[in-house]
DOKETOR-552847 format. One record per residue (C-alpha): residue number from 1; residue in one letter; z, y, x. Coordinates in steps of 0.05 Angstrom, whole numbers, plus 5000, padded with zeros to 4 digits. Example, Ala and Ser with C-alpha at 12.3 -4.5 7.8 and 13.67 -1.06 7.14 Angstrom:
<num 1; residuo a; w 5156; v 4910; u 5246>
<num 2; residuo s; w 5143; v 4979; u 5273>
END
This chain:
<num 1; residuo m; w 4683; v 8672; u 7466>
<num 2; residuo k; w 4655; v 8700; u 7531>
<num 3; residuo g; w 4714; v 8671; u 7569>
<num 4; residuo l; w 4698; v 8601; u 7546>
<num 5; residuo a; w 4625; v 8611; u 7564>
<num 6; residuo l; w 4647; v 8633; u 7634>
<num 7; residuo l; w 4688; v 8570; u 7640>
<num 8; residuo v; w 4626; v 8529; u 7624>
<num 9; residuo a; w 4586; v 8569; u 7675>
<num 10; residuo i; w 4636; v 8550; u 7728>
<num 11; residuo v; w 4619; v 8477; u 7719>
<num 12; residuo v; w 4546; v 8477; u 7702>
<num 13; residuo l; w 4512; v 8530; u 7743>
<num 14; residuo v; w 4467; v 8481; u 7779>
<num 15; residuo p; w 4434; v 8419; u 7749>
<num 16; residuo p; w 4465; v 8354; u 7773>
<num 17; residuo a; w 4399; v 8331; u 7803>
<num 18; residuo a; w 4393; v 8393; u 7846>
<num 19; residuo r; w 4402; v 8382; u 7921>
<num 20; residuo g; w 4412; v 8435; u 7974>
<num 21; residuo d; w 4405; v 8508; u 7956>
<num 22; residuo s; w 4393; v 8519; u 7882>
<num 23; residuo a; w 4338; v 8565; u 7859>
<num 24; residuo c; w 4392; v 8612; u 7833>
<num 25; residuo v; w 4424; v 8617; u 7901>
<num 26; residuo a; w 4358; v 8642; u 7930>
<num 27; residuo d; w 4349; v 8691; u 7872>
<num 28; residuo a; w 4421; v 8714; u 7878>
<num 29; residuo r; w 4409; v 8730; u 7951>
<num 30; residuo r; w 4345; v 8766; u 7934>
<num 31; residuo f; w 4367; v 8807; u 7874>
<num 32; residuo c; w 4443; v 8810; u 7878>
<num 33; residuo d; w 4458; v 8817; u 7952>
<num 34; residuo g; w 4521; v 8857; u 7960>
<num 35; residuo i; w 4548; v 8841; u 7890>
<num 36; residuo p; w 4619; v 8817; u 7900>
<num 37; residuo f; w 4637; v 8747; u 7877>
<num 38; residuo g; w 4682; v 8736; u 7817>
<num 39; residuo e; w 4687; v 8752; u 7744>
<num 40; residuo g; w 4616; v 8731; u 7731>
<num 41; residuo r; w 4585; v 8791; u 7767>
<num 42; residuo v; w 4531; v 8751; u 7803>
<num 43; residuo m; w 4512; v 8715; u 7738>
<num 44; residuo t; w 4509; v 8782; u 7702>
<num 45; residuo c; w 4465; v 8809; u 7758>
<num 46; residuo l; w 4418; v 8749; u 7753>
<num 47; residuo q; w 4413; v 8757; u 7678>
<num 48; residuo s; w 4395; v 8830; u 7687>
<num 49; residuo h; w 4336; v 8808; u 7730>
<num 50; residuo s; w 4316; v 8752; u 7683>
<num 51; residuo y; w 4242; v 8769; u 7684>
<num 52; residuo d; w 4240; v 8771; u 7760>
<num 53; residuo l; w 4276; v 8705; u 7772>
<num 54; residuo s; w 4241; v 8641; u 7792>
<num 55; residuo s; w 4226; v 8595; u 7735>
<num 56; residuo a; w 4275; v 8544; u 7763>
<num 57; residuo c; w 4332; v 8594; u 7762>
<num 58; residuo q; w 4312; v 8617; u 7692>
<num 59; residuo q; w 4317; v 8544; u 7670>
<num 60; residuo e; w 4386; v 8537; u 7702>
<num 61; residuo i; w 4412; v 8599; u 7667>
<num 62; residuo q; w 4383; v 8575; u 7601>
<num 63; residuo r; w 4418; v 8508; u 7612>
<num 64; residuo i; w 4483; v 8545; u 7624>
<num 65; residuo q; w 4475; v 8586; u 7561>
<num 66; residuo n; w 4458; v 8524; u 7520>
<num 67; residuo r; w 4519; v 8486; u 7545>
<num 68; residuo a; w 4564; v 8548; u 7534>
<num 69; residuo s; w 4535; v 8556; u 7464>
<num 70; residuo q; w 4551; v 8483; u 7448>
<num 71; residuo i; w 4623; v 8490; u 7470>
<num 72; residuo n; w 4630; v 8558; u 7437>
<num 73; residuo s; w 4603; v 8534; u 7370>
<num 74; residuo a; w 4648; v 8473; u 7374>
<num 75; residuo c; w 4710; v 8516; u 7387>
<num 76; residuo t; w 4695; v 8581; u 7351>
<num 77; residuo n; w 4742; v 8568; u 7292>
<num 78; residuo d; w 4796; v 8539; u 7337>
<num 79; residuo v; w 4795; v 8599; u 7384>
<num 80; residuo w; w 4796; v 8646; u 7325>
<num 81; residuo q; w 4854; v 8609; u 7293>
<num 82; residuo y; w 4898; v 8593; u 7354>
<num 83; residuo c; w 4877; v 8642; u 7409>
<num 84; residuo p; w 4853; v 8707; u 7375>
<num 85; residuo r; w 4891; v 8753; u 7423>
<num 86; residuo v; w 4877; v 8715; u 7488>
<num 87; residuo q; w 4838; v 8757; u 7538>
<num 88; residuo p; w 4776; v 8719; u 7561>
<num 89; residuo g; w 4769; v 8701; u 7634>
<num 90; residuo g; w 4808; v 8664; u 7687>
<num 91; residuo g; w 4812; v 8601; u 7644>
<num 92; residuo r; w 4860; v 8634; u 7594>
<num 93; residuo l; w 4822; v 8609; u 7533>
<num 94; residuo l; w 4822; v 8538; u 7558>
<num 95; residuo v; w 4897; v 8542; u 7572>
<num 96; residuo c; w 4908; v 8568; u 7502>
<num 97; residuo l; w 4865; v 8513; u 7471>
<num 98; residuo r; w 4902; v 8460; u 7512>
<num 99; residuo s; w 4969; v 8487; u 7486>
<num 100; residuo h; w 4944; v 8473; u 7415>
<num 101; residuo w; w 4910; v 8407; u 7432>
<num 102; residuo d; w 4937; v 8366; u 7375>
<num 103; residuo d; w 4916; v 8419; u 7324>
<num 104; residuo l; w 4845; v 8429; u 7349>
<num 105; residuo s; w 4784; v 8403; u 7312>
<num 106; residuo s; w 4756; v 8338; u 7341>
<num 107; residuo t; w 4691; v 8372; u 7361>
<num 108; residuo c; w 4729; v 8426; u 7400>
<num 109; residuo r; w 4774; v 8374; u 7432>
<num 110; residuo d; w 4714; v 8333; u 7454>
<num 111; residuo g; w 4678; v 8394; u 7484>
<num 112; residuo a; w 4741; v 8420; u 7518>
<num 113; residuo a; w 4758; v 8350; u 7545>
<num 114; residuo k; w 4689; v 8343; u 7577>
<num 115; residuo l; w 4697; v 8412; u 7608>
<num 116; residuo v; w 4767; v 8396; u 7635>
<num 117; residuo e; w 4743; v 8330; u 7663>
<num 118; residuo k; w 4685; v 8362; u 7700>
<num 119; residuo t; w 4729; v 8418; u 7726>
<num 120; residuo t; w 4783; v 8369; u 7749>
<num 121; residuo r; w 4731; v 8327; u 7786>
<num 122; residuo l; w 4707; v 8389; u 7821>
<num 123; residuo q; w 4777; v 8412; u 7840>
<num 124; residuo q; w 4798; v 8343; u 7865>
<num 125; residuo g; w 4733; v 8328; u 7901>
<num 126; residuo c; w 4723; v 8396; u 7932>
<num 127; residuo g; w 4792; v 8426; u 7944>
<num 128; residuo a; w 4789; v 8423; u 8020>
<num 129; residuo d; w 4716; v 8446; u 8019>
<num 130; residuo i; w 4733; v 8506; u 7975>
<num 131; residuo e; w 4788; v 8527; u 8024>
<num 132; residuo r; w 4743; v 8517; u 8084>
<num 133; residuo l; w 4677; v 8545; u 8058>
<num 134; residuo c; w 4694; v 8592; u 8001>
<num 135; residuo a; w 4760; v 8624; u 8023>
<num 136; residuo g; w 4771; v 8691; u 7990>
<num 137; residuo i; w 4723; v 8679; u 7932>
<num 138; residuo e; w 4758; v 8691; u 7866>
<num 139; residuo p; w 4746; v 8638; u 7812>
<num 140; residuo g; w 4705; v 8658; u 7752>
<num 141; residuo g; w 4633; v 8662; u 7730>
<num 142; residuo g; w 4614; v 8601; u 7771>
<num 143; residuo q; w 4624; v 8636; u 7837>
<num 144; residuo i; w 4661; v 8580; u 7872>
<num 145; residuo f; w 4612; v 8528; u 7846>
<num 146; residuo l; w 4554; v 8572; u 7870>
<num 147; residuo c; w 4587; v 8580; u 7938>
<num 148; residuo l; w 4596; v 8505; u 7945>
<num 149; residuo k; w 4526; v 8490; u 7920>
<num 150; residuo a; w 4496; v 8539; u 7969>
<num 151; residuo q; w 4531; v 8502; u 8026>
<num 152; residuo e; w 4527; v 8432; u 7997>
<num 153; residuo s; w 4502; v 8402; u 8062>
<num 154; residuo k; w 4568; v 8425; u 8095>
<num 155; residuo t; w 4612; v 8395; u 8041>
<num 156; residuo s; w 4647; v 8327; u 8043>
<num 157; residuo n; w 4614; v 8266; u 8011>
<num 158; residuo q; w 4668; v 8268; u 7957>
<num 159; residuo c; w 4652; v 8341; u 7941>
<num 160; residuo q; w 4577; v 8328; u 7940>
<num 161; residuo a; w 4589; v 8273; u 7888>
<num 162; residuo a; w 4630; v 8322; u 7846>
<num 163; residuo l; w 4575; v 8374; u 7850>
<num 164; residuo r; w 4525; v 8327; u 7818>
END
């Protein structure tokens, strides 16, 4: 289930109302400088410093965990039934769930559909910005989202709308 939680983290690292640098970007720079992007390493680092983080970043991480928990609980039985041997990470669980779309419970389909919609908006709205501003950053653990959010003022209007 960690893979599905990481997918959620990709899309919801920063609250939609946030503008400019998020509190977690500042905390990541402070506590996780030098941690390579990808595979959720920065998120893991932030969580390991949870007591030292700003309250705003703690709230963002809690929000991520709450959203991930909602999707996880909605899809737990479906993942267990249809994707038990799928290695989490890299969107593999979501691909597996999509391949069994017609067989999924309605709650899992609803949660996965919202996630896919948000991810698609981000990919479509920010594709050029990702290539320009976040080249070389591997997807996973919200790293691309975090990169874009940290440089939101340099992104296109279309990308800024997708980030909210």
